[in-house]
Backbone as CSV, one residue per row, in Angstrom:
resi,resn,N_x,N_y,N_z,CA_x,CA_y,CA_z,C_x,C_y,C_z
1,MET,2.391,0.028,16.801,2.878,0.925,15.282,3.893,1.985,15.865
2,THR,4.931,1.421,14.483,6.831,2.173,14.688,6.208,3.451,14.076
3,GLU,7.189,4.538,14.529,7.074,5.871,13.966,7.936,5.990,13.123
4,PHE,8.165,6.801,11.679,9.147,6.618,10.767,9.182,7.924,11.406
5,LYS,10.835,8.905,11.398,10.499,10.391,11.362,12.172,10.641,10.371
6,LEU,11.501,11.642,9.392,12.612,11.595,9.204,13.850,12.884,9.658
7,SER,14.967,13.261,9.141,16.212,13.749,10.077,15.689,15.101,9.196
8,ARG,16.174,16.212,9.848,15.904,17.497,9.357,16.731,17.560,8.065
9,ARG,18.123,17.218,8.357,18.966,16.878,6.916,18.172,15.951,6.064
10,ASP,17.553,14.794,6.212,17.097,13.648,5.269,15.909,14.846,4.026
11,SER,14.786,15.612,5.185,13.528,16.788,5.014,14.402,17.777,3.870
12,LEU,15.732,18.440,4.197,16.220,19.297,3.103,16.246,18.561,2.398
13,ARG,17.220,17.712,2.338,17.677,16.965,0.661,16.776,16.647,-0.177
14,SER,15.036,15.994,0.802,13.985,15.757,-0.260,13.445,17.222,-0.927
15,ILE,13.599,17.960,-0.095,13.356,19.828,-0.508,14.170,19.679,-2.006
16,ALA,15.989,19.720,-1.570,16.566,20.190,-2.122,16.241,19.372,-3.869
17,VAL,15.953,17.688,-3.641,15.994,17.011,-5.367,14.617,17.538,-5.532
18,LEU,13.220,17.794,-4.786,11.521,18.324,-5.300,12.537,19.561,-6.052
19,GLY,12.832,20.680,-5.626,13.422,21.735,-6.468,14.150,21.633,-7.528
20,MET,14.997,20.676,-7.664,15.568,20.393,-8.800,14.647,19.501,-9.638
21,ALA,14.536,18.494,-9.882,13.562,17.947,-10.448,12.434,18.736,-11.706
22,GLY,12.357,19.875,-10.152,10.962,20.636,-10.764,12.263,21.530,-11.852
23,ALA,12.989,22.130,-11.122,13.914,23.129,-12.137,14.219,22.418,-13.816
24,ALA,14.421,21.201,-13.676,15.009,20.311,-14.514,13.477,20.341,-15.685
25,VAL,12.314,20.654,-15.085,11.521,20.444,-16.070,10.904,21.850,-16.502
26,ALA,10.924,22.832,-15.531,10.699,24.201,-15.948,11.789,24.039,-17.398
27,GLY,13.349,23.663,-16.966,13.782,24.027,-18.154,13.705,23.745,-19.087
28,SER,13.005,22.025,-19.199,12.577,21.912,-20.412,11.674,22.390,-21.201
29,ALA,10.513,22.881,-20.585,9.708,24.222,-20.946,10.725,25.100,-22.177
30,THR,11.011,24.983,-20.884,11.815,26.908,-21.922,12.693,26.452,-22.817
31,VAL,13.266,25.022,-22.984,14.205,25.098,-24.227,13.187,24.850,-25.259
32,LEU,11.985,24.036,-25.279,11.446,23.838,-26.019,10.459,25.241,-26.441
33,ALA,10.389,25.798,-25.425,9.662,27.194,-25.901,10.207,28.085,-26.486
34,THR,11.908,28.238,-26.788,12.730,29.314,-27.101,13.866,28.391,-28.385
35,SER,13.025,27.612,-28.337,14.334,26.658,-29.633,14.148,27.105,-30.903
36,THR,13.330,27.920,-31.711,13.083,28.324,-33.096,14.221,30.249,-32.371
37,ALA,14.121,29.801,-31.392,14.157,31.556,-31.325,15.688,31.952,-31.005
38,GLU,16.225,30.886,-30.214,17.776,30.823,-29.280,18.541,31.140,-30.905
39,ALA,19.124,30.404,-31.740,19.678,30.975,-32.822,19.753,31.876,-33.596
40,ALA,18.822,32.741,-33.413,18.828,34.276,-33.612,19.330,35.349,-32.582
41,GLN,19.287,34.821,-31.512,19.489,35.886,-30.641,19.956,34.844,-29.356
42,PRO,21.343,34.960,-29.552,22.197,34.536,-28.710,22.233,35.094,-27.235
43,HIS,22.502,36.254,-27.486,22.363,37.143,-25.792,21.381,37.276,-25.063
44,MET,20.084,36.702,-25.488,18.902,36.649,-24.424,18.925,34.771,-23.601
45,ASN,19.447,33.977,-25.234,19.777,32.682,-25.166,20.888,32.245,-23.410
46,LYS,21.374,32.969,-23.866,22.458,32.872,-22.305,22.458,33.331,-21.726
47,ALA,21.510,34.849,-21.049,20.655,34.775,-20.312,19.548,33.947,-19.462
48,LEU,19.029,32.902,-20.519,17.936,32.663,-19.869,18.577,31.561,-19.502
49,ASN,19.728,30.559,-19.802,20.628,29.803,-19.316,21.260,30.378,-18.183
50,ASP,21.758,31.176,-18.374,22.193,31.656,-16.708,21.332,31.563,-15.679
51,LEU,19.717,32.609,-16.210,18.897,32.746,-14.761,18.259,31.012,-14.265
52,GLN,18.283,30.357,-15.332,17.755,28.452,-14.874,19.135,28.352,-13.965
53,ALA,20.054,28.874,-13.915,21.600,28.055,-13.442,21.307,29.030,-11.958
54,ALA,20.663,29.858,-12.168,20.621,30.757,-10.812,19.466,30.163,-9.806
55,LEU,18.663,29.895,-10.568,17.659,29.273,-10.577,17.839,28.082,-9.274
56,ASN,18.458,27.300,-10.208,18.572,25.550,-9.451,19.817,26.031,-7.818
57,GLN,20.669,27.274,-8.289,21.242,27.422,-7.584,20.315,27.626,-5.789
58,LEU,19.895,28.854,-6.028,18.496,29.276,-5.348,17.513,28.011,-4.466
59,GLN,16.930,27.320,-5.610,16.883,25.845,-5.024,17.442,24.739,-3.973
60,ALA,18.432,24.789,-4.438,19.227,23.958,-3.856,19.938,24.144,-2.516
61,ALA,19.822,25.666,-2.448,20.362,26.277,-1.411,19.625,26.601,0.237
62,LEU,19.951,26.150,1.075,19.399,25.789,2.438,18.084,26.942,3.012
63,PRO,17.167,26.594,2.482,15.800,27.860,3.033,15.902,28.471,4.414
64,ASP,16.710,28.342,5.323,16.972,29.644,5.993,17.567,31.240,5.718
65,LYS,16.719,32.277,4.852,17.403,33.191,4.650,16.415,34.038,5.025
66,GLY,15.864,34.301,5.983,14.570,35.034,6.023,13.639,35.630,5.115
67,GLY,13.250,34.631,4.029,12.142,35.153,3.395,13.190,35.571,1.688
68,HIS,14.202,35.530,2.319,14.986,36.449,0.734,15.360,35.285,-0.521
69,ARG,15.221,34.566,-0.018,15.821,32.524,-0.752,13.856,32.942,-1.910
70,VAL,13.775,32.954,-0.869,12.090,32.718,-1.897,12.262,33.890,-2.425
71,LYS,12.153,34.648,-1.886,11.625,36.450,-2.849,12.748,36.161,-4.441
72,ALA,13.628,36.355,-4.065,14.659,35.839,-5.010,14.471,34.393,-5.751
73,ILE,14.153,33.522,-5.543,13.565,32.115,-6.203,12.191,33.209,-7.158
74,ALA,11.029,33.810,-6.718,10.102,33.898,-7.418,10.819,35.446,-8.208
75,LEU,11.140,36.186,-8.484,12.187,37.279,-8.737,13.148,36.439,-10.287
76,VAL,13.692,35.580,-10.013,14.127,34.669,-11.225,13.209,34.060,-12.113
77,LYS,12.598,33.684,-11.524,11.263,32.735,-12.415,10.696,33.828,-13.342
78,ASP,10.278,35.386,-13.029,9.464,36.189,-13.503,10.552,36.562,-14.410
79,ALA,11.748,36.550,-14.294,12.772,36.989,-14.874,12.970,36.045,-16.230
80,ILE,12.951,34.760,-16.239,12.627,33.047,-16.631,11.747,33.999,-17.740
81,ASP,10.739,34.050,-17.387,9.425,34.330,-18.058,9.235,35.842,-18.740
82,GLU,9.688,37.062,-18.686,10.241,37.767,-18.899,10.550,37.319,-20.545
83,THR,12.268,36.592,-19.954,13.107,36.319,-20.879,12.563,35.552,-22.154
84,THR,12.223,34.402,-21.588,11.226,33.844,-22.876,10.352,35.068,-23.729
85,LYS,9.346,35.476,-23.221,8.138,36.031,-23.887,9.240,36.877,-24.696
86,GLY,10.474,37.593,-24.314,11.078,38.743,-25.394,11.714,38.022,-26.683
87,MET,12.356,36.366,-26.481,12.556,35.527,-27.373,11.483,35.214,-28.394
88,ALA,10.054,35.029,-27.509,9.289,34.602,-28.513,8.464,35.920,-29.528
89,VAL,8.954,37.551,-28.719,8.258,38.475,-29.514,9.844,38.330,-30.420
90,GLY,10.922,38.574,-30.298,12.029,38.815,-31.211,11.957,37.328,-32.074
91,ALA,11.297,36.250,-32.258,11.669,35.532,-33.349,10.658,35.182,-34.468
92,MET,9.564,36.961,-34.312,8.646,37.188,-34.898,9.306,37.653,-35.992
């Protein structure tokens, strides 16, 4: 039986692709949740777009940052959530 081994580079590439796919799904959900609020809140919408871009970059980065990258990803996801909630309240 032949054993299949992925190189570290292939593994990291797979992780990055999965992270970017997840970010795309999250971005789509964010757009759907905020579509009615974004026209009236251009600064919040810009902040939300910038946070999503930051999340994409963090997820694409190599995971050897002593836990700081993972913590930054969690904090940016929290900021996206709070921004989305703020936009929903502002749209009322």
